[in-house]
C-alpha positions as CSV (number, residue, x, y, z in Angstrom):
1,M,-103.3,148.3,-15.3
2,K,-103.3,151.9,-14.4
3,M,-102.1,154.5,-16.9
4,K,-99.1,156.6,-15.9
5,K,-99.8,160.3,-15.3
6,D,-97.4,161.4,-18.1
7,Q,-99.2,159.3,-20.7
8,M,-101.9,161.0,-22.9
9,S,-105.3,159.5,-22.6
10,F,-107.8,159.2,-25.5
11,M,-109.9,161.8,-23.9
12,D,-107.1,164.3,-23.9
13,I,-106.9,164.4,-27.7
14,R,-108.5,167.6,-29.0
15,I,-109.8,167.5,-32.6
16,S,-110.0,170.7,-34.7
17,C,-113.0,171.1,-36.8
18,S,-114.9,173.8,-38.7
19,Y,-118.6,174.5,-39.2
20,P,-119.9,175.8,-42.5
21,I,-122.3,178.7,-42.3
22,P,-124.8,178.5,-45.2
23,G,-125.6,181.8,-47.0
24,T,-124.8,184.0,-49.9
25,N,-122.3,186.8,-49.3
26,V,-122.4,188.1,-52.9
27,P,-126.0,188.7,-54.0
28,P,-127.1,187.9,-57.6
29,W,-127.6,191.5,-58.6
30,L,-124.0,192.3,-57.7
31,A,-122.4,189.2,-59.1
32,E,-124.2,189.4,-62.4
33,G,-124.2,193.2,-62.6
34,V,-120.4,193.5,-62.1
35,G,-119.9,190.4,-64.4
36,Q,-121.7,192.3,-67.2
37,Y,-120.2,195.7,-66.5
38,M,-116.6,194.2,-66.2
39,Y,-114.6,197.3,-66.4
40,E,-114.8,200.8,-67.8
41,D,-115.4,201.0,-71.6
42,A,-115.6,197.2,-71.9
43,D,-118.0,196.1,-74.7
44,W,-118.1,192.4,-74.2
45,D,-121.6,192.9,-72.9
46,I,-123.6,196.1,-73.4
47,W,-126.7,197.8,-72.1
48,D,-128.8,197.0,-75.1
49,S,-132.4,197.9,-75.9
50,H,-133.8,194.6,-74.4
51,R,-132.2,195.3,-71.0
52,D,-133.4,198.9,-71.2
53,M,-136.9,197.7,-72.0
54,I,-137.2,195.4,-69.0
55,L,-135.9,198.1,-66.6
56,R,-137.9,200.9,-68.2
57,D,-141.1,198.9,-68.1
58,R,-140.7,198.3,-64.4
59,V,-139.9,201.9,-63.7
60,I,-142.7,203.6,-65.6
61,H,-145.2,201.2,-64.1
62,D,-143.9,201.7,-60.5
63,N,-142.8,198.1,-60.3
64,M,-139.1,198.2,-59.7
65,L,-137.6,195.3,-57.7
66,T,-136.7,196.4,-54.2
67,F,-133.2,196.2,-52.9
68,T,-134.2,193.0,-51.0
69,E,-135.8,191.5,-54.1
70,M,-132.7,192.1,-56.1
71,N,-130.7,190.0,-53.6
72,T,-132.5,186.7,-54.6
73,F,-133.5,184.7,-57.7
74,G,-136.4,182.2,-57.6
75,K,-138.9,184.5,-59.4
76,K,-141.4,183.7,-62.2
77,G,-141.9,185.3,-65.6
78,I,-139.4,188.0,-66.3
79,G,-138.5,188.3,-62.6
80,N,-135.1,186.5,-62.7
81,E,-134.1,188.5,-65.8
82,S,-135.1,191.6,-64.0
83,T,-132.6,190.8,-61.3
84,Y,-129.9,190.6,-63.9
85,N,-130.8,193.8,-65.6
86,A,-131.4,195.8,-62.4
87,G,-128.1,194.5,-61.2
88,Y,-126.3,195.6,-64.3
89,A,-127.9,199.0,-64.1
90,L,-127.1,199.5,-60.4
91,A,-123.5,198.3,-60.8
92,T,-123.0,200.8,-63.7
93,Y,-124.6,203.5,-61.6
94,I,-122.2,202.8,-58.7
95,A,-119.2,202.8,-61.1
96,N,-120.3,206.1,-62.7
97,E,-121.0,207.8,-59.3
98,Y,-118.1,206.6,-57.2
99,G,-115.6,205.3,-59.8
100,P,-115.1,201.8,-61.3
101,E,-112.5,200.8,-58.7
102,V,-115.1,200.7,-55.9
103,L,-116.7,197.6,-57.3
104,R,-113.5,195.7,-56.6
105,D,-113.4,197.3,-53.1
106,I,-116.9,196.1,-52.4
107,F,-115.9,192.5,-53.3
108,D,-112.8,192.7,-51.2
109,E,-115.0,193.8,-48.3
110,L,-117.4,191.0,-48.9
111,S,-114.5,188.5,-48.8
112,S,-114.0,189.1,-45.1
113,P,-115.0,186.0,-43.1
114,L,-117.0,188.2,-40.7
115,Q,-118.9,190.2,-43.4
116,F,-122.3,188.8,-44.2
117,S,-124.2,191.9,-45.3
118,V,-123.9,193.6,-48.7
119,N,-125.7,196.6,-47.3
120,T,-122.9,197.0,-44.7
121,A,-120.1,196.1,-47.1
122,I,-121.2,198.9,-49.4
123,K,-121.4,201.4,-46.5
124,N,-117.9,200.5,-45.4
125,V,-116.6,201.2,-48.9
126,L,-118.7,204.1,-50.0
127,G,-119.7,205.6,-46.7
128,V,-123.3,205.2,-47.8
129,S,-125.4,202.1,-47.1
130,G,-126.4,199.8,-49.9
131,Q,-130.1,200.6,-49.3
132,D,-129.4,204.4,-49.6
133,V,-127.4,203.8,-52.8
134,Y,-130.3,201.8,-54.2
135,M,-132.8,204.6,-53.4
136,N,-130.6,207.1,-55.2
137,F,-130.4,204.8,-58.2
138,K,-134.2,204.3,-58.1
139,S,-134.8,208.0,-58.0
140,A,-132.4,208.7,-60.9
141,S,-134.0,205.9,-63.0
142,E,-137.6,207.1,-62.4
143,A,-136.6,210.7,-63.3
144,R,-134.9,209.5,-66.5
145,Y,-137.4,207.0,-67.9
146,K,-140.5,208.9,-67.0
147,R,-139.1,211.9,-68.9
148,L,-138.1,209.9,-71.9
149,V,-141.5,208.3,-72.4
150,V,-143.4,211.7,-72.4
151,P,-143.3,212.0,-76.3
152,I,-144.5,208.4,-76.6
153,E,-147.5,209.2,-74.4
154,V,-148.5,212.0,-76.7
155,M,-149.1,209.5,-79.6
156,P,-149.2,205.9,-78.4
157,V,-149.9,203.3,-81.1
158,Q,-150.2,199.6,-80.3
159,G,-153.4,198.3,-81.8
160,D,-155.8,195.9,-80.0
161,L,-154.6,193.3,-77.5
162,L,-155.8,189.8,-78.3
163,Q,-153.9,187.6,-75.8
164,T,-152.9,188.7,-72.3
165,N,-153.0,185.5,-70.2
166,G,-149.5,184.4,-69.1
167,T,-146.2,186.2,-69.4
168,T,-145.1,184.8,-72.8
169,N,-147.4,185.2,-75.9
170,I,-145.2,185.2,-78.9
171,H,-144.8,184.2,-82.6
172,P,-148.3,184.8,-83.9
173,K,-148.9,183.4,-87.5
174,W,-151.9,184.2,-89.7
175,N,-153.8,181.3,-91.2
176,P,-153.4,181.8,-95.0
177,K,-157.0,180.7,-95.7
178,E,-159.1,181.8,-92.7
179,N,-159.4,184.6,-90.2
180,S,-157.5,182.8,-87.5
181,Y,-153.9,182.4,-86.2
182,I,-151.6,180.3,-84.2
183,Y,-149.2,181.4,-81.5
184,L,-147.1,180.2,-78.6
185,S,-148.0,180.9,-74.9
186,N,-146.9,179.9,-71.4
187,K,-150.4,180.5,-69.9
188,N,-151.2,177.9,-67.3
189,N,-147.5,177.2,-67.0
190,D,-145.0,178.3,-64.4
191,Y,-142.1,179.6,-66.3
192,F,-141.3,182.0,-69.2
193,G,-140.0,179.3,-71.6
194,Q,-142.7,176.7,-71.0
195,T,-144.6,177.5,-74.2
196,D,-147.4,175.6,-75.8
197,L,-148.9,175.9,-79.3
198,Y,-152.4,177.5,-79.5
199,Y,-155.0,178.0,-82.3
200,H,-157.4,181.0,-82.2
201,D,-160.3,181.7,-84.5
202,L,-161.1,185.4,-84.7
203,D,-164.6,185.0,-86.1
204,S,-165.9,182.5,-83.6
205,N,-163.5,183.4,-80.8
206,E,-162.8,179.7,-80.5
207,E,-159.4,178.8,-79.0
208,K,-157.8,175.4,-78.4
209,K,-154.4,174.1,-77.4
210,I,-152.7,172.2,-80.1
211,K,-149.5,170.8,-78.5
212,S,-147.4,171.3,-75.4
213,S,-143.7,172.3,-75.2
214,V,-143.4,173.9,-78.6
215,L,-140.3,175.9,-79.4
216,S,-139.8,178.8,-81.9
217,A,-142.2,180.2,-84.5
218,P,-144.6,177.7,-86.1
219,T,-145.7,177.9,-89.7
220,W,-148.8,177.1,-91.8
221,H,-149.2,174.9,-94.9
222,S,-150.7,176.9,-97.7
223,N,-154.0,174.9,-97.3
224,G,-154.6,176.4,-93.9
225,R,-155.1,173.0,-92.2
226,M,-151.6,171.8,-91.6
227,I,-149.2,173.3,-89.0
228,Y,-145.5,172.7,-88.7
229,Y,-143.5,173.4,-85.5
230,S,-140.5,172.4,-83.5
231,K,-140.4,170.5,-80.2
232,K,-138.4,167.8,-78.4
233,S,-139.2,164.2,-78.9
234,K,-141.2,162.4,-76.2
235,Y,-138.6,159.7,-75.8
236,P,-134.7,159.9,-75.9
237,N,-132.7,158.3,-78.6
238,K,-130.3,155.4,-78.0
239,Y,-127.8,157.7,-76.5
240,G,-130.2,159.2,-74.0
241,S,-130.6,162.5,-75.7
242,R,-133.7,164.4,-76.8
243,Y,-133.3,167.0,-79.6
244,Y,-135.7,169.5,-81.2
245,D,-137.2,168.3,-84.4
246,I,-139.8,169.4,-86.9
247,Y,-143.4,168.0,-86.5
248,S,-146.6,168.4,-88.4
249,F,-150.2,168.6,-87.0
250,D,-153.3,168.1,-89.1
251,L,-156.2,170.2,-87.7
252,D,-158.8,167.9,-89.4
253,T,-157.5,164.6,-88.2
254,E,-155.7,165.9,-85.2
255,E,-152.7,163.7,-86.0
256,E,-149.1,164.6,-85.4
257,E,-146.2,163.3,-87.4
258,R,-142.4,163.7,-86.7
259,L,-140.6,164.8,-89.8
260,T,-136.9,165.0,-88.7
261,I,-134.8,162.8,-86.4
262,D,-132.3,164.4,-84.0
263,A,-131.9,167.4,-86.3
264,R,-131.7,170.1,-83.6
265,A,-134.3,171.9,-85.9
266,F,-136.4,174.9,-85.3
267,S,-138.1,177.9,-87.0
268,P,-139.7,176.1,-89.9
269,V,-141.3,177.8,-92.9
270,F,-143.4,176.1,-95.6
271,I,-142.4,176.4,-99.2
272,E,-145.3,175.6,-101.5
273,D,-143.4,175.6,-104.8
274,D,-141.8,172.2,-104.2
275,S,-143.6,171.1,-101.1
276,S,-140.7,171.6,-98.7
277,I,-139.9,173.1,-95.4
278,A,-136.9,175.4,-94.7
279,Y,-135.7,175.3,-91.1
280,L,-132.7,176.2,-88.9
281,A,-130.5,173.6,-87.3
282,T,-127.7,174.1,-84.8
283,Y,-124.2,172.6,-85.2
284,D,-120.7,173.5,-84.0
285,G,-122.0,176.5,-82.0
286,G,-123.8,178.1,-84.9
287,Q,-126.8,177.7,-87.2
288,D,-127.4,177.0,-90.9
289,I,-130.5,176.9,-93.1
290,Y,-131.7,173.5,-94.2
291,K,-134.5,172.4,-96.6
292,L,-136.6,169.3,-96.1
293,D,-138.3,167.7,-99.1
294,L,-141.7,166.5,-97.7
295,R,-142.1,164.0,-100.5
296,S,-138.7,162.2,-100.1
297,N,-138.2,163.2,-96.5
298,I,-134.6,164.2,-97.3
299,S,-133.0,167.3,-95.9
300,K,-130.4,169.4,-97.8
301,K,-128.1,172.0,-96.3
302,L,-128.5,175.4,-98.0
303,T,-125.9,177.5,-96.2
304,D,-122.5,177.0,-94.7
305,F,-121.5,180.0,-92.6
306,K,-117.8,179.6,-91.8
307,D,-117.7,182.2,-89.0
308,R,-120.6,180.5,-87.2
309,P,-122.9,183.5,-86.6
310,M,-126.2,183.1,-84.8
311,I,-129.1,182.6,-87.2
312,S,-132.8,182.9,-86.1
313,H,-136.3,183.7,-87.2
314,L,-137.0,182.4,-90.7
315,N,-139.7,183.8,-92.9
316,Y,-140.6,183.1,-96.5
317,N,-142.0,185.1,-99.4
318,A,-143.4,182.9,-102.2
319,G,-143.5,185.8,-104.7
320,T,-139.8,186.6,-104.5
321,Q,-138.6,183.1,-103.4
322,Q,-136.7,184.8,-100.6
323,I,-136.1,183.2,-97.2
324,Y,-135.6,186.0,-94.7
325,F,-133.6,185.4,-91.6
326,D,-132.0,187.3,-88.6
327,I,-128.2,187.1,-88.3
328,T,-126.0,188.1,-85.3
329,K,-122.3,188.6,-85.9
330,H,-121.5,190.9,-83.1
331,H,-123.8,192.9,-80.8
332,H,-126.8,193.5,-83.1
333,R,-129.1,191.5,-85.3
334,D,-129.4,192.2,-89.0
335,I,-131.8,190.9,-91.6
336,Y,-130.5,188.9,-94.6
337,S,-132.2,186.8,-97.2
338,Y,-131.5,183.6,-99.0
339,D,-132.6,183.5,-102.7
340,L,-133.9,180.0,-103.6
341,S,-133.9,180.9,-107.3
342,N,-130.1,181.3,-107.5
343,N,-128.8,180.2,-104.0
344,T,-127.4,183.6,-103.1
345,I,-127.4,185.5,-99.8
346,H,-128.4,189.2,-99.7
347,K,-128.1,191.9,-96.9
348,I,-131.6,193.4,-96.5
349,E,-131.4,195.6,-93.3
350,S,-128.1,196.1,-91.5
351,S,-126.5,198.6,-89.2
352,D,-123.5,198.7,-86.9
353,S,-125.4,201.1,-84.6
354,F,-128.8,199.5,-83.9
355,D,-130.8,196.3,-84.3
356,E,-133.2,195.0,-87.0
357,R,-135.0,191.7,-86.7
358,N,-138.1,189.6,-87.5
359,M,-138.9,190.5,-91.1
360,S,-142.4,189.5,-92.4
361,T,-143.6,190.2,-96.0
362,N,-146.6,189.6,-98.1
363,L,-147.2,189.2,-101.9
364,S,-148.3,192.9,-102.2
365,G,-144.8,194.2,-101.5
366,L,-145.2,195.1,-97.9
367,G,-142.5,194.3,-95.4
368,V,-142.6,194.8,-91.6
369,Y,-139.9,194.3,-89.1
370,S,-138.8,195.4,-85.6
371,K,-135.9,197.8,-85.0
372,D,-134.6,199.8,-82.1
373,Q,-133.0,202.8,-83.8
374,S,-135.0,205.1,-81.5
375,G,-133.9,203.2,-78.4
376,I,-137.2,201.2,-78.2
377,Y,-138.2,198.3,-80.4
378,N,-141.0,199.3,-82.7
379,L,-142.5,198.0,-85.9
380,Y,-141.2,199.5,-89.1
381,L,-143.1,199.1,-92.4
382,T,-141.6,199.3,-95.9
383,N,-143.9,199.6,-99.0
384,V,-142.0,198.6,-102.1
385,P,-144.7,199.6,-104.7
386,D,-144.9,203.2,-103.5
387,T,-141.4,203.4,-101.9
388,T,-142.8,204.7,-98.6
389,Q,-141.6,203.6,-95.2
390,G,-142.0,204.5,-91.5
391,Y,-142.8,203.4,-88.0
392,I,-146.3,202.0,-87.5
393,T,-146.2,201.4,-83.7
394,N,-145.1,203.6,-80.8
395,V,-145.0,201.7,-77.6
396,T,-143.3,202.2,-74.2
397,G,-142.3,198.5,-74.0
398,G,-141.3,196.8,-77.2
399,A,-142.9,195.5,-80.4
400,F,-141.6,192.2,-81.9
401,M,-142.3,189.2,-84.2
402,P,-144.8,190.8,-86.6
403,D,-146.7,188.7,-89.1
404,I,-148.5,190.5,-92.0
405,S,-151.4,189.0,-93.8
406,E,-152.2,189.4,-97.5
407,N,-154.8,192.1,-96.7
408,G,-152.3,194.1,-94.7
409,K,-153.3,193.3,-91.1
410,I,-150.5,192.7,-88.7
411,L,-150.2,190.4,-85.7
412,Y,-147.3,191.0,-83.3
413,S,-146.0,190.4,-79.8
414,I,-145.9,193.5,-77.6
415,Y,-144.0,193.7,-74.3
416,D,-145.8,195.6,-71.6
417,K,-146.0,195.4,-67.8
418,G,-143.6,192.5,-67.6
419,A,-145.3,190.3,-70.2
420,Y,-145.4,189.6,-73.9
421,N,-148.9,189.8,-75.3
422,I,-150.4,189.3,-78.8
423,A,-151.7,192.5,-80.5
424,L,-153.5,193.3,-83.8
425,L,-152.9,196.3,-86.0
426,D,-155.7,196.5,-88.5
427,K,-155.4,200.2,-89.2
428,I,-151.9,201.1,-90.3
429,F,-150.5,204.6,-90.7
430,Y,-147.0,206.1,-90.5
431,I,-145.9,207.9,-87.3
432,E,-143.6,210.9,-87.3
433,D,-140.1,209.8,-86.2
434,D,-139.9,212.6,-83.6
435,F,-142.7,211.0,-81.6
436,V,-141.3,207.4,-81.7
437,G,-139.1,206.0,-78.8
438,Y,-136.4,208.2,-77.3
439,G,-135.7,210.0,-80.6
440,E,-135.1,209.4,-84.3
441,V,-131.4,208.7,-84.0
442,Y,-131.0,207.7,-80.4
443,N,-129.0,204.5,-81.1
444,S,-127.1,205.8,-84.1
445,K,-124.2,206.8,-81.9
446,N,-123.7,203.3,-80.6
447,E,-121.0,202.0,-83.0
448,F,-119.0,199.0,-81.9
449,K,-115.7,197.6,-83.1
450,P,-116.1,194.6,-85.5
451,P,-115.8,191.3,-83.7
452,S,-112.4,189.6,-83.8
453,L,-112.3,186.4,-85.8
454,S,-108.6,185.7,-85.1
455,L,-107.6,182.2,-84.0
456,I,-104.5,183.5,-82.1
457,H,-104.8,182.6,-78.5
458,L,-103.2,184.7,-75.7
459,D,-102.7,182.6,-72.5
460,Q,-104.1,184.7,-69.7
461,G,-104.2,181.9,-67.1
462,P,-102.0,181.7,-64.0
463,M,-98.3,180.9,-64.4
464,M,-97.7,177.2,-63.9
465,I,-94.4,175.6,-62.9
466,N,-93.0,172.5,-64.5
467,F,-91.5,170.7,-61.5
468,Q,-89.5,168.3,-63.7
469,T,-87.5,171.0,-65.4
470,C,-87.4,173.7,-62.7
471,S,-83.8,173.7,-61.2
472,L,-85.0,175.5,-58.1
473,C,-87.5,172.6,-57.5
474,Q,-84.9,169.8,-57.5
475,N,-83.4,170.5,-54.1
């Protein structure tokens, strides 16, 4: 049967369709940079000394990411973090030079279905190409940072480098009995956080890998043969989860033992007085200090922080029975202590303007920690017996995680040329504040409002309509 001419055939039906074009209109540096800048005078996120360190280190070593490199992730080491930081700095530069409102205009331009180039989008908004804006930003950064590090270059103090392989060499800890130490390193691994536990003998220069995939600072037993550390279990629990727990390793027998079960535990410190381990565990978005009795294998919770601050980096002094820890309540870290003799908490080093962290002490009354009051993280020594104090490093990168021995030698992690390395300070002297960092009180002006702990919630979401009660919706 023939089809009539006025009837539609199957072949006459036209189907509308669309074809997705893969690609990224908004590059990582712009998305993250504007996300961190937010708006003028916002302090949800800040340009802190860590971000400044990463950008400064690249600038003074002529290793800034190019405009093209900033447009992608997929980097190793500190590369992806450099994209974040350079993006934050460039977004801030654009806001300062052209006004904060242009950031929104650039995103509006990129929202066009025919706009695929951030370089062109910036030119359409600013009248200057993205590449040219980047080159101006690069020139301004080089002029600023290379001028600021001139005083440091007059008197650089960093000690001797011991570990430089890999990009992450952190948390060195002296052996209490021998001239050796342990530390974490990502050497022979691909990424920044893939750290393994290593042992290094300074007398024989012998080094060996103890265990893979270790997190946070390890600690020694007072006998110098047992090591405690945190890592995830090899196999998941019955719910399919793997948590960080405390383990021990015997250097003589090379046997490992798991000490906690699903505790979310890290940063252990050994307490000889009662053969126990203090450690941190995460719960409900915050941390508390716990104590594990090695004889009974029972853990006890020592603290109960109601406002759920971030707690990190435990250290213990047997002479004073103090557990030192870092605490973050707002933008900066402070150093507090927990007194085991009377179960009280004390503020040790605290400022609303700058950051103090990573306290290490010995039985002679020496204490060393890292702070960024000068704009750059450097090690600061306090001598309780003679009441002296002062900076003992002067670096262009940053100095962190010190560990002081009973004879006054200091191991620490130094950031330089895009990597964290282990360094040794065996000759210690105070450095004049004027030569350290950007200046004696560089960060003293950076005061922030205290964090809001109010539970009052203001709904800032889009207005929603209840169709069951809306009279206009019934017709």
